[in-house]
C-alpha positions, 0 to 999 in steps of 0.5 A: 253863800249869801244870807239875806238880811231881813230883820222883822222887829217885834214889840219889846219892853227892853227896846222901849226902855233903852230908847226912852232912857234920856226922857226917863232920866229927865223925869227922874232928875226933875222929880228929885229936884222938885222934891229937894229944891223947888216944886217948880221943877215939876214943870219938866215932867210934862215934856218928859212924859210926852217924850217917854210916850213917843219913844215907847210908841216908836221903839218899844210898842211899834204902834207909831206910823213912823216906827221902823218895823222891818229892816232889810238889805237889798242891793247893798242898801239898808231899807227901813219899812215903817209902820205905815208900810212905806219903805225908805232907804236909810243911812246909818249915822256915826252916833250909832252903837253896836254891841253883841246884844244891843244896837242903837242905830241912828238913822238918816233919810235924805239928809235928814236925821230920823227922829228916834234911834232904832234900838235892836236887842236880843233877846227882845225885838229881834231874833238872834240870827237876823240881828247877827247878820245885820251887825256883821253887814254893818261892820264888814260891808263895803259901801260904794257911794258913787254906785248907788243913787241912795247910798248907805254908808257906815260913816267913817268914824263908825267904820274906823271904830269897828275896824279897831274893835275887830283887830283886838 
C-alpha cells in the first residue's frame, strides 16, 4: 500500500541552530580572535549576526516568505511549499546528509541552488513517521529524469553513498 508523503514542518529551535551553525561558528571565532588578537575582528560579527538571523527565520522560526513549510511527493516529484504558499518542484543536491534523526537537505529549483538548506529533525520540526517516509523515499525511490518535465533526482553520489550504507 502506498503511503503518501506529506511533511508539514514546524518551528524548531534544534533545526534553527543546525541551519545557523556556520554563522554561529563565524561569530564565535571572530569573538575569540578579537579578544585575543585584535578588536578589528569584531567587524565579522555584523555579517554573522545577519546570517544567523536569516537562517533562523528560514529554518528555525519559518517566518521568512521563502522558508519551506511543507514538503510533499506527488507523481515522484518532490514539491516544496514556501511560506508565501507558492509550490515549487525541487531537486535534492548531492551535498545532502541523511541520518536516523536528522536530515540536512540541499535543494535546487530550476538549476539554481536554494539559499538555505532544509533541516529536518525528529523530535523537532517533523513528525517521526512523516520524516521516516521521506527518508525512505529519498533512499529507495528510483527517479526517471526523462519521464518528467520537472525531474527530482537524488544525485548519483548521494544514491551511491546511501546504497553503500544499506548494504552494510
